[in-house]
C-alpha positions in Angstrom: -22.9 -0.2 -16.9 -24.6 -0.2 -13.5 -27.4 2.2 -12.5 -26.4 5.1 -10.3 -27.8 4.9 -6.8 -30.2 7.9 -6.4 -28.3 9.1 -3.3 -24.8 9.0 -4.9 -24.0 10.6 -8.3 -22.0 7.6 -9.5 -20.9 7.9 -13.1 -22.0 5.1 -15.4 -20.2 6.2 -18.6 -16.8 4.9 -19.7 -14.0 6.0 -17.3 -10.3 5.3 -17.2 -10.4 4.7 -13.5 -13.1 3.4 -11.2 -11.3 4.5 -8.1 -8.4 6.9 -7.4 -6.7 7.3 -4.0 -4.5 10.2 -2.8 -2.2 9.3 0.1 1.3 8.2 1.2 2.8 4.8 0.5 4.7 3.2 3.4 6.5 -0.2 3.8 5.6 -2.2 6.9 8.1 -4.5 8.5 6.3 -7.5 10.1 8.1 -10.0 12.3 4.8 -12.0 12.7 4.0 -12.9 16.3 7.6 -12.2 17.5 8.1 -8.9 19.3 10.5 -6.5 17.5 12.9 -6.6 20.4 13.4 -10.3 19.7 13.0 -10.4 15.9 15.6 -11.7 13.5 13.6 -11.5 10.3 10.5 -9.9 9.0 8.2 -9.7 6.0 7.8 -6.5 4.0 4.3 -5.3 3.2 3.5 -2.2 1.2 0.7 -0.2 2.8 -1.0 3.1 3.3 -4.6 3.6 4.2 -5.6 5.1 0.9 -3.4 2.8 -1.2 -4.8 -0.2 0.6 -8.3 0.6 -0.7 -7.0 1.0 -4.3 -5.1 -2.3 -4.1 -8.0 -4.2 -2.6 -10.4 -2.9 -5.2 -8.0 -3.9 -8.0 -6.8 -7.3 -6.7 -10.0 -8.6 -5.2 -12.8 -6.7 -6.9 -11.1 -6.3 -10.3 -11.7 -2.6 -10.6 -9.5 -0.1 -12.5 -7.7 1.8 -9.7 -4.9 4.3 -9.3 -2.9 6.0 -6.5 -1.5 9.6 -6.5 1.4 9.6 -4.2 5.1 10.4 -3.5 7.9 8.1 -4.7 11.6 8.2 -3.8 14.1 7.0 -6.4 16.1 4.5 -4.3 15.9 0.7 -3.7 13.2 1.0 -1.1 11.1 3.0 -3.6 11.8 0.3 -6.2 10.6 -2.4 -3.8 7.4 -0.4 -3.2 6.8 0.3 -6.9 7.2 -3.4 -7.7 4.4 -4.3 -5.2 2.1 -1.6 -6.5 2.5 -2.9 -10.0 1.8 -6.5 -8.8 -1.5 -5.4 -7.3 -2.6 -3.8 -10.6 -2.8 -0.3 -9.3 -2.0 2.5 -11.7 0.8 4.7 -10.2 0.7 8.5 -10.4 3.9 9.6 -8.8 5.5 12.8 -7.7 9.1 11.7 -7.6 11.8 12.7 -5.2 15.6 12.2 -5.4 17.2 10.6 -2.3 20.4 12.3 -1.2 22.0 9.0 -0.3 22.1 9.8 3.4 19.1 11.5 5.0 16.3 11.3 2.4 13.6 12.1 1.5 12.5 8.7 2.6 9.6 6.2 2.1 8.1 5.9 5.6 8.6 2.7 7.6 6.0 1.2 9.8 7.0 -1.4 12.4 4.2 -3.7 13.4 4.2 -7.1 15.1 1.0 -9.1 15.4 0.9 -9.9 19.1 -0.9 -13.0 20.3 -3.6 -13.7 22.8 -3.3 -11.4 25.8 -0.3 -9.7 24.2 -1.5 -6.8 22.0 0.1 -5.9 18.7 2.7 -3.1 18.8 2.8 -0.5 16.1 5.4 2.4 15.7 6.8 4.4 12.9 9.7 6.2 11.3 8.2 9.0 9.2 11.3 11.2 9.4 11.8 13.3 6.3 9.0 11.4 4.6 8.5 12.1 0.9 4.7 11.9 1.3 4.8 14.7 3.9 6.4 17.0 1.3 3.4 16.8 -1.1 1.5 20.0 -1.7 -1.1 21.6 -3.9 -0.1 21.8 -7.6 2.0 18.6 -7.4 -0.5 16.7 -9.5 -2.1 17.7 -12.8 -5.7 17.0 -11.7 -7.1 18.2 -15.1 -5.1 15.5 -16.9 -5.8 12.9 -14.3 -9.5 13.4 -14.2 -9.6 14.0 -18.0 -10.0 10.3 -18.8 -12.8 9.9 -16.3 -12.7 8.8 -12.6 -15.8 7.4 -10.8 -14.6 7.7 -7.2 -11.9 9.7 -5.4 -10.7 8.9 -1.9 -8.2 10.1 0.7 -7.8 9.9 4.5 -7.0 11.7 7.8 -3.5 10.3 8.4 -2.3 11.6 5.1 -4.0 14.9 5.9 -1.8 15.2 9.1 1.6 14.0 8.0 2.8 17.2 6.3 2.2 21.0 6.5 0.3 21.1 3.1 -1.0 17.6 2.6 -4.5 18.6 3.9 -4.5 21.5 1.4 -3.6 19.0 -1.3 -6.6 16.8 -0.3 -8.9 19.8 -0.5 -7.5 20.6 -4.0 -8.0 17.0 -5.1 -11.5 16.8 -3.7 -12.6 19.9 -5.5 -11.1 18.8 -8.7 -12.8 15.4 -8.3 -16.2 17.0 -7.7 -15.8 19.3 -10.7 -15.0 16.2 -12.8 -18.1 14.3 -11.6 -16.5 11.8 -9.2 -17.9 10.7 -5.9 -15.6 11.7 -3.1 -14.9 9.8 0.2 -12.7 10.4 3.2 -11.6 8.1 6.0 -11.4 10.4 9.0 -8.7 8.4 10.9 -8.1 11.3 13.2 -4.6 11.2 14.8 -4.0 14.0 17.4 -0.3 13.0 17.8 0.3 13.8 14.1 -1.5 17.1 14.2 0.5 18.2 17.3 3.7 18.0 15.3 2.5 20.5 12.8 2.2 24.3 13.1 -1.2 25.2 14.5 -1.5 21.8 16.2 -4.9 20.3 16.9 -6.8 23.5 16.2 -5.3 23.6 12.7 -6.2 19.9 12.3 -9.8 20.5 13.2 -10.0 23.5 10.7 -8.5 21.4 7.9 -10.6 18.3 8.6 -13.7 20.4 8.4 -12.5 22.0 5.1 -12.0 18.5 3.7 -15.4 17.2 5.0 -17.1 20.1 3.2 -16.1 18.5 -0.1 -17.0 14.9 0.8 -19.9 12.7 -0.3 -19.1 9.6 1.9 -17.4 9.8 5.3 -15.9 6.8 7.0 -15.2 7.0 10.7 -16.5 6.1 14.1 -17.9 8.3 16.9 -14.4 9.2 18.2 -13.4 10.3 14.7 -16.5 12.3 14.3 -16.1 14.0 17.6 -12.3 14.7 17.5 -11.9 15.1 13.8 -14.9 17.3 13.1 -15.5 18.8 16.5 -19.0 17.2 17.0 -20.5 16.4 20.4 -21.3 12.9 21.5 -21.3 10.4 24.3 -18.1 9.4 26.1 -16.5 7.0 23.6 -14.2 5.5 26.2 -17.2 4.0 28.0 -19.6 3.1 25.3 -20.6 -0.5 24.3 -18.3 -1.5 21.5 -20.9 -3.0 19.2 -23.8 -0.6 19.9 -24.6 1.4 16.7 -26.8 3.9 18.5 -24.1 6.3 19.5 -22.9 6.4 15.9 -26.4 7.0 14.5 -27.0 9.5 17.2 -24.4 11.8 15.8 -25.6 11.8 12.2 -27.9 14.7 12.6 -24.9 16.8 13.6 -23.0 15.6 10.6 -25.8 16.6 8.3 -26.3 20.0 10.0 -22.7 21.0 9.6 -22.0 19.2 6.3 -25.1 19.0 4.2 -23.0 17.7 1.3 -22.4 14.4 3.1 -24.7 11.7 1.7 -23.4 8.6 3.6 -21.4 7.8 6.7 -20.1 4.3 7.6 -17.9 2.7 10.2 -16.9 -0.7 11.6 -17.8 -1.9 15.0 -15.1 -4.0 16.8 -15.0 -5.5 20.2 -11.6 -6.9 21.0 -11.7 -9.9 23.4 -8.0 -10.9 22.8 -5.6 -10.0 20.1 -6.8 -13.0 18.1 -10.5 -13.0 19.0 -12.8 -10.1 18.0 -16.5 -9.5 17.5 -17.0 -7.6 14.3 -19.8 -5.6 12.8 -20.4 -2.5 10.6 -23.0 0.2 10.1 -24.0 2.5 7.3 -26.2 5.6 7.2 -27.1 6.7 3.8 -29.5 9.6 3.1 -31.7 9.1 6.1 -31.7 5.2 6.1 -29.8 3.1 8.7 -28.3 -0.3 8.0 -26.6 -2.6 10.5 -24.6 -5.7 9.6 -24.8 -9.0 11.5 -22.1 -9.5 14.2 -19.4 -12.0 13.4 -16.8 -13.6 15.8 -13.4 -13.4 14.1 -10.3 -15.4 14.7 -7.7 -12.8 13.7 -4.3 -13.5 12.2 -3.4 -9.8 11.6 -5.8 -6.9 12.3 -3.9 -4.3 10.3 -5.9 -3.2 7.3 -9.3 -4.5 8.4 -10.9 -1.1 8.3 -9.5 -0.4 4.8 -10.9 -3.8 3.8 -14.3 -2.7 5.0 -14.1 0.6 3.1 -13.0 -1.2 0.0 -15.9 -3.7 0.0 -18.4 -0.9 0.7 -17.1 1.2 -2.1 -17.2 -1.8 -4.5 -20.8 -2.5 -3.6 -21.9 1.1 -4.1 -19.9 1.4 -7.4 -21.5 -1.9 -8.6 -25.0 -0.6 -8.0 -25.8 -2.9 -5.1 -28.4 -1.9 -2.5 -27.0 -0.1 0.6 -27.6 -3.3 2.7 -25.7 -5.4 0.2 -22.9 -2.9 -0.1 -22.6 -2.8 3.7 -22.4 -6.6 4.0 -19.8 -6.8 1.2 -17.6 -4.3 3.2 -18.3 -6.2 6.5 -17.4 -9.5 4.9 -14.3 -8.3 3.1 -12.9 -6.5 6.2 -13.4 -9.8 8.1 -11.6 -11.8 5.5 -8.7 -9.3 5.4 -7.9 -10.1 9.1 -7.2 -13.7 8.1 -4.2 -12.7 5.9 -0.8 -11.4 6.7 -0.2 -8.0 5.2 -2.4 -5.0 4.7 -3.9 -5.8 1.3 -6.5 -8.4 0.4 -5.7 -11.9 -0.7 -9.4 -12.8 -1.0 -11.4 -13.5 -4.1 -14.6 -11.8 -5.0 -16.4 -15.1 -4.8 -15.2 -15.6 -1.2 -16.4 -12.1 -0.2 -19.8 -12.6 -1.8 -20.2 -16.0 -0.1 -19.4 -14.7 3.3 -21.6 -11.6 2.8 -24.5 -13.8 1.9 -24.1 -16.0 5.0 -21.4 -18.4 4.0 -19.4 -20.5 6.5 -15.8 -21.7 7.0 -16.6 -25.3 6.1 -14.0 -27.0 4.0 -14.5 -26.2 0.2 -14.2 -29.5 -1.7 
């Protein structure tokens, strides 16, 4: 057992799950550096911001994790289920029957990697997505939390994909808090998604605030805090990419509106070219500020780097590491994740710890 950090009420008793995610699973078609217009083949990666964290924590950090999500009974669903099992994530599915023609479907993400001065291109087919049909009462939270869950997590993209998914997140957060779990939320504010739902961005702001009122740990940058929670801040379009002061400058507003929030964290990324980034991360936790070193990354695929950061940070906090150590583990793991194809970690814990403590890329013999 690890001692609970004084600022976060982390359970130290025996629990069935260390980490439970609530979100939508998708499959990503990846033609590598070839643009989709010229592609003839592609890899298939299973993804989803919330699932990525659960998969990272299981496969790299060896924690007991689960995902509550929608699943369609067709071959695409079977492909996704297989990869979830391979990652060691416990599935908790609300199942949907496919009609053989129109759905419901498992969403598709199309994402090439770009190269150099050519940026990556990402687009979606979320038409009639099963995950968007999820609603309150679809999961038996009492049974799920009955065996013990230490940490519960969801995100802003899932909140905005369906008319009741944000309500489901609130329900899950409240059940998690009642069961003694720490709660976290990746803001990931997407105005385009909210505009497709009844009530638009105004409804989005209302629901994001309802969710944040039940959260212990927020993950998001200044733009997420401004647009997702309606806070005031400097012009994010013209700020210095790696300057943490704008982020820290907004924390008092966060605390004033959401006194329940105990920690806020984000990555800092300056994109020089598609394959060359400067990378850092910051953490505010109960009045204390922590800033990682800055690292120059040679990026193979940037998709999932933010989820990689969140995963490493959560692992560090669950493992009872100091806030500075937890931040560096997230920073290191997010950096390593950009060196792999796909959205989920292929790193080992030893590699993450070595990089977090100042390791280099010298050949290991």
